[in-house]
N, C-alpha and C positions, 0 to 999 in steps of 0.2 A: 689874402685877407682871411681872417677867421670867419667861420660860418656864423650867421646871426643866430641869436638864441631862439630855440624852438624849431630850427630847421636842420635837416640832416645835411652834412657836408657832401658836396658833389665834386668828384675829382675830374670827371670827363676824361679827355685824352691828354691833359696837360701833365708836365713832369712835376712830381712832388718830391722834394728832398727827403731823405730818410728821417731827419729830426722832425720835419713837419708832419710826416706820415705817422710817426710815433705819437706826436702830440694829438693828432686827430683820433687815433685809436684810443688814447686815454679819455678823450672827451666822449667818445661813443660808449665806452665801458665794455664790460665783458658779456653783455647780453647778445648771444649769438643768434637769437631769433629776430633781432631788430633789423629793420631794413638798412640802417646806416652801416652796421657791422658787416652785413652780407655784401653790401655794395663795395665797401673797402676791400673785402676779401676777394670779390670778383675782379676788381681792378688790379689787385696784386697778382692774381692768377693770370690775368691777361698779359701783364708785363713780363711775368716770369716765363710764360710759354713763348712769347715773342722773342725774348732774349735768347732762349735756348735754341729756337729754330733758326734765328739769324746767325748764330755762331757755329752751327754744325758744318762739318766738312768730312772728307774721307778719313782723316787721321783721328779726329776726336769723336767719331760717330759712336763707337762703343762706350765712350765715357758719358756722352750726352744722354744716351738711352735710359740708364737708371735714373738720372736726374729728371728726365721728362716723365717717366712713369711715376716718379715720386709726387708730381703734381696731380691734382684731381682731374684726370682726363675724362672721367665720366661726366663731370659737371661742365668741363671746359672743352668738350669735343668740338663744338662749333667754333670756339676760339682757335683751337689747334688747326682745324681744317682751313679756316680763313687765313691764318698766318702762313701756313705751308703754301697755299695757292698764291698769295701775294708775293712771297719770297721767290717762288718759282718763276713767276712772270717777270720779276725784277732781275733775277739771275738765272737765265735758262741753262747756263753751263753747269749748274749744280743740280739739274733735274734728276740725274741718276742717284745723287746723294739723298735728295728728298724722297725719291721712290723707295730706296732701301730703308729709310727711316719709317715710312708708312708701312712697308712690308712687315717689319718687326712689330710695329704697333698693331697691325691687322691680325696677327696671330693671337694677341691677347684681348683685343677689342674689335671684333669683326664689324661691329656697327659703324666704327669710324671709317674703315676701308670702304664699306658700302656707301656711306654718305659722301665721301670724297669723290668716288667714281660718279655718283649721281650728279654732283655739282659740276664736275668736269664735263659731263655729257651735256648738261644744260648750258654751260658756258660755251661749248663748241657750237651748239645749235644757234644760240644768239649771235655769236661772232660770224657764223657762216651766212646767216640771213642778212646781217648788216654789212657783209663784205669787209669785216675787220680782220685783216690778215695777221697783224702781230698777235692778237689774242687767240686767234684760231691756231696759229702756229704753236704758241705756248701750250694750249690745251692738248693739241695732237701729240706734242712731244712728251707731256706728262703722262698721257694715256698710254703711249708706246712703252715707256719705261715701267708703268704699272703692269702692263701685259708681260713684259720681260721678267718681272718679279713674281708673276702668276697671281697678282692681286686681282686682276680682271681677266676674263676669258678671252682667247684670241679671236673669237667670232666678232667682238666689237671692233677690233682692228680691221678685219675684212669688210665689215659694214661701212666703216669710214672710208676705206679705199674705194669701195663700190660707189659711194656717194660722190666722192671727189672726181672719179673718172666717168661718171654717168654723163655729164655735160662738160667735157673738158674745156678749160680755158687756161691761159698762161699761168694765172695764180693758182688755180686748183691743181694743175699738173705739177707745178713746182712744189706745192705743199705736199702732194702725194709722194713725190720722189723723196723729200726729206723724211716723211713718215716711214716709208719703206726702209730707208737706211737705218732708222732707229730700231724698228721692230722686225726687220727682215731675218735676222739670225734666229729669232724665236720661231717665226712662221716657217722657216726652212726645216726646223726640227719637228714641230708639232703638226704643221699643216702644209706639207709641200705641194699638194694639189691646189690648195687655195692660193698659195704664192705664185704657182705657175699660171693660174688664170689671171692674176693681177698683171704679170709680165706680158701675157698675151694682149691684155688691154693696152699696155704701154706700146707694144709693137704695132697694134692697130692705129694708135694715134700717130706714130711715126710715119706709117704708110700713108695716112690721110694728108699729112703735111699742113694742117690747118692752124697750127700754133707757130709761135715765133721761133726763129732759128736758135736763139739762145736757149730756149726751153728744150728744143730738140737735142742740143748738145748735153743738156743736163740729163735727159733720159738715156742717152748713149753712155754717159758716165755711170749711171745706175746699172746698166747691163754689165759694164766692166767690173763694178763692185760685186755683182752677182757671180761672176766667173770665179772670183776669189773666195766664194762662200762667206762673204761679209767678214773677212778676217780683220779689217780695220774698224769694224763696228760690232764689237762683241755685245751679246745680249746683257750679261751681268759681269762686270769686272770682279776679279777674285777678291779684292778687298771689300766689296759691297755684297758679296754672297753670304749673307748672315743667317738665312732661314733654310731649314731643311725642306726638301720637296714635300715630304709627307705632313709637315706641320703647317704648311701654308693653306689658307682658306681662300678659295677662288670664287669671286662673285661673277654671276652671269647676267649682265645687264645689256640692254639693246638700245639702239638709237630710237626705236619706235616705242619704247616703254613710256608709260606715264610716270614721271619722276617728280619727287617733292624735294626741293632744296632745303626745307626745314630751316629757313633763315631765322626763325625765332630763337634758335639755339645760340645765335651770336649776340643776343640782347640780354641784359640783366633782368632777372625775375626773382622775386622773393620765394624762397623755399621754406614752406612751413615745417618740413622735417629735415632741417639743415644738419643738426647734430647727428641724427640717425644715418643720414646719407654719408657724412664724413666718416663715421665709424665703419660703415660697410666698405667704403673705398680703402680705408686703412687695412682692413682685413684682406681685401683683394690684392693690395700692394704687397703685403707680406707674403702672400702665396706666390706672387710673380717673382719677387726678388729673392725669396727663400730665406728671409731673415726678419727678425722683429726689430722695431725701432728702438726698443729699450735696451736690448742686449747687443746691438750691433757695435756700439762703441766701447762699453765697459767690459764686455765679455771676450774681446779679442785676445788680450794679454793673458787672462786666466785660462782661456781655452788652449792657447799654445803651450802653457806650462803643463796643463793636465795631459795633453797629447804626448809631450815628451816623457812624462812619468809613466804613462800607459805603455809606451813603446819600450821603456827600460825594464819594466816589471814583466815577469813571465806570465803567460795567459793561464787562467785557472783551469782545473781539470774538466769542469763541465763545459767550458768554452771549447777545449780541445776535442772533447767527445762530440760536441755539436758540429764543429767544423769538419770532423772526420766523416760524418754522415751527410752525404750530398743529397740535396732535395731536388727532385725532378719537377720542374714547373711546366705545366701545360697551358699553352695560350688558347683559350676557348673563344677568343674574339676573331680568330682566323685572319689576323692582320697580315701574316706572312703570305697567306693565300691571295689576299687582295692585292698585295704588292707584286706577287708573281704574275697575276693576271694583268695588272697595269703594265708591267715590264714587257710581257708578251704582246699586248695590244700596241704599245708605242713602237716596238720593234717592227711589227708587221706593217703598221701604217706609215712609218717613216722610211722604209726601204725603197730603193729605186726599182729593183726587180726581185724575182723570187730567189735567185741565187744568193743575192746579198742578204735577204731576209733569212734564208735557211742557214747561211753561215753564222749570222749573228745569233739566231735562236739556238744553234747547237752549242754556242759558247755559254749560254745561260745555264747555270747549275740548277736544273729542275730536280727537286727531291724525288726519291724513288716512291712510286705510287701516285704521283701527281702528274704523270705524263698525259693523262686524259684532259688536263686543263689546256694543253697546247692544241689538241684536236678540237675541243669544244670552242676555243677562242678563234681558230681559223674558220670553223663553220659559222660562228656568230658574226664575224667580220664580213664573211661572204654574203650572208643573208641580209646585212644592213645596206648593201649597195643597191643602187637603183636598177642596174642591170648586172647580169653575170659577168665577172671579170676572170679571165683564164689564169690570172696571176695566182689566185687562191687554189685553183686546181693543180697547178704545177707545184706550188709550195706543199700542198698535202701529198701529192705524188712523191715528192722528194723524201719526205719523212717516212712514208709507207715503205719505200724501197731501201732506205738506210737502215732501219731498225724494225725488227718484228714486233717489238713492244708497241710502237706507234701504229703499226698496222692493226694490231688487236684493238687499240683504242678507237681507231676509225671504224672498225667492225662493230664495236659496242655502240658507237655514236650512230651508226646506220640503224641499228635496232631501236635505239631510243627515239631517233628522229621519226622513224616510221610509226612508232606507237603513239607519238604525240604530234603527228603531222596536222591534226585538225586544229591545233592552236596557232598555226602560222598563217600569216596573210598570204595572198596569192603571189605577190612579188617575192617574198622571202621563200615561199615554197618552191618557186621556179628556180631560184638561185641554188638552193640546197640540192634539188634534183639534178641540176646540171653539174654540180660539184661531184656528186657521187657517180654520175654517168661518166665523167672524166676519169675517175679512179677505176671504174670497171673497164673502160676502154684501154687503159694503160696497164691493166693487171695490178694496179696498186691495191685493190681489194679482191679477195677471192669471190668467184661467182656464186659460191655457196650462200652468200648473204641474201640472195634472192629467195631462199627457202622460207623467209619470214613472210613473204607476200602470198596472199591467198585471194585470187580474183574470183570471188563469189558475191552474190547479192547481199548476203548476210555479213560477210567479213570485210567489206569495203565501205568507205564513205565517199562523199563528193571530193573531199580534200585528198584522200589517199588515191582515188582514181586519177585526179589531176597529176599527182606525184608520179604514179606509174606511167601515165601517158607521156609526160615530159621525159622521164627516164628512158623509156624504150624508144621514143622518137629520136632522142639524141644518140642512142646506141645505133639505131638503124642509119642515121645520117653519117655516122663515123665508119661503121663496118660495111654498110650496104645490106639489103634485105637478105640476099643469098648467104653471105658469110655469117650474118647474125643467126640465121636459121640453122646453119651448120653448127654454130657454137652452142645453140640451145639444144640441139639434138645429139650432142656428144654422148656416146654410150656410157662413158664413166660418170658423167653428170646425171644422166637419166637413171642409171642403176642406183646411184646414191640418193635419188629422190630430191635433188636440189630444186627442180622446177615443177614438182607435183602440184604445188599451190598455184603457180602461174598458169599451167595447163591442166586443170583438174579433169579427172576421168572417173571420179567416184560415182557421181549422179549425172544423168542426162541434163538435168536442170542447170547444174553448175558448168557443165561442158558447153551448153548453148550460151550461157551468160558470158563465158570467156571468149567464145568465138565472136559473139556480137560486139564485145568490147574492143577486141583487136581490129575487127573489121571497121568499126566506127572511127578509129584513130588512123586508118590508112595502113594498117599492118596485117591485113587479112592473110598474107602469104605465110605468116607464122602458124596458122591454124590448120594446115593440111592434115596433120596427124590426128587432130581432134575431129575433123570432118570424116576421115576414114573410120575412126573409132565409132562415131555415131552411125555411119552407114552399115558397119558390120555388127552393130549392137543387136538387131533382130535375130540374126543367125546364132549369135552367142546365147541369147535368151532361149531360142528354140532347141538348141542342143542340150541344154541342161535337163529338161523333162525327159528327153529320150534316154539320156545316160542314167537317170534315176529309175526309169521303168524297166531297163534291161535285166537287172537281177531279179526283179519280181516275176518276170515272164519265165525265167529259168526254173524257179522254185515250183511254179504251178504247172509246168509242162507235163509231169507224170499224171496228175489228176485229169488233165484235158484229154490225154490219150485213151483213158478208160471210157470216156463218154463217146457214144456213137453219134453219128450225124455230122454236121458241119457247123462251124462258128466263124463269124467274120467280125472284124473290128475296124473302126474308122476314126479318124481324128482330123482336126483342122486347127490352124493358128492364123491369126491375122493381126495386123497392127499398122500404125503409121507414125512417122516422126516428121516434124516440120518446124522451121523457125524462119523468122522474117529476115529478108535481105540475103538469104543463101539458097537453100533448096528445100524441096519437100520429098518425102520418101514414104511409100506405102508398100506393104507386102501382104501376101496371103499364102497359106500352104494347107493342103488337104491330101488325104490318102486313105487306103484301106488294104487290109491283108487278111488272109485266111490262116487259121491255126494249123499246126502239124497234126494234131489229134484228129481233126476232121478228115484229112487226107488219108491217114492210116486206117481209120474206121471204114472208109469206103473201099479200100483195097481188100480188107478182110472179108467184107460182104461178097465181093466178086469171087474170091477163092472158094467160099462155101457153096455158091451156086454151081461152080464147076464140079 
């Protein structure tokens, strides 16, 4: 029926033939600000989006994408997300196709990807609380494929698995098994440790035997799939891998986050700036598709003819001169550096052992002058661990022994880390100290790097003292106190002054501070030479005045001989040294002597009497 006079036509969800829709548009008129016009445009947008989403598949995905972007997704993002979620629930077999579609849209409209993941998380929560297994399975499968496409971070997958296995039941375990099959290949690549903990949970459930036999067989089948490295369940099929890794925008949402479904976007609302919004989206569409709507049809034939003429005609002289001069373009955004660091990080974290990691890292073409990025990334990964893992020390040792360039990079890294050690937390500081201790133990680093350390009250901080403590305690644990002391008293090292800052002898104050420090950390056996130095210090001080006074006595000896009578001289020295926790030492010295002139004068007097 036609709409009554004075009332706007309402289409609702019913099908409207094209001639009927054209008639209704004529009745509404060309006023785009009116509610009737915008409602009809809204219904047309909804039907167009639904039609495109429903007919998408692996073969026509690349053809559907330009048509879908041609629709106003900024206005109809709620309609698009709702249509995709409904289609995925109705056809779970096409989940990978819908995920690939969303992955491409997410690169251009990140808000759509974020909203879709939020609604999927809310849908999973509701279904999990209501024990609605079909909806829960569909939501998990969609989330798994979005993780595979890197639309969502892999931590959400690990959170879902932890929730499903927290209180295992037949349904939750079966759901977790299916979820791992879908997302396992991705987790194996980006988070092997997390996947290993998940399989340890499955193994514990099998040992308990509290679930049904059928579910136990399902878990055993999952372990068989894991042995093949998920070959039958690839993360992203080749025909659906449409987005470059650097172009994808990954959202980091959690099950515990407070999310908003923004359901109001699914409902029609009058836009007072309708025409302005449409013009803005047309501009965005042209930027995405790379062509203008006016020139896309009429300019194709003319453009082909002009290109043929340009290819036939010889290039002008100015063009030849310009092409002859090559311009060097410098990328100041450091995109290559970021990509290099990402590659190194993923290689380190995904390797099973240090030998595999070293082999893969050696294959990476690291530009000359950027070798320090490898050493800094190894140290950074080591510091991020909860406890020190020897894997990083062995990996750093391998590179120090393979190439002198990497050894120099780790030497520079030691200097930089010690200078900025006050910026690290205690846990990071401990890991870094143990890493460098391992390199010193295996001679991956020369011991001359210890020359940067000065154990004095003025040159150390609380953080640097903790670093030195962990470093030397680890060395003593590996070598033993006796062998470490021999290493530190090596004549070549002491003559080169490598350890002058570690065992200072310039001032008694600094010497006592170093002795007290090593004694407090249980390494007092390293301070024997400094204790002997302090003990002999008074004699050294006393010998200096005597040596200075000897020349003066020789110069004045002739004058003293002329004088008659006798002369005597006396002197005394005294002092004491003590420090807490070790020993106290005091000394005193006194003496007197007679001059030669006095003795000679007395002899002459006796001869005259005779």
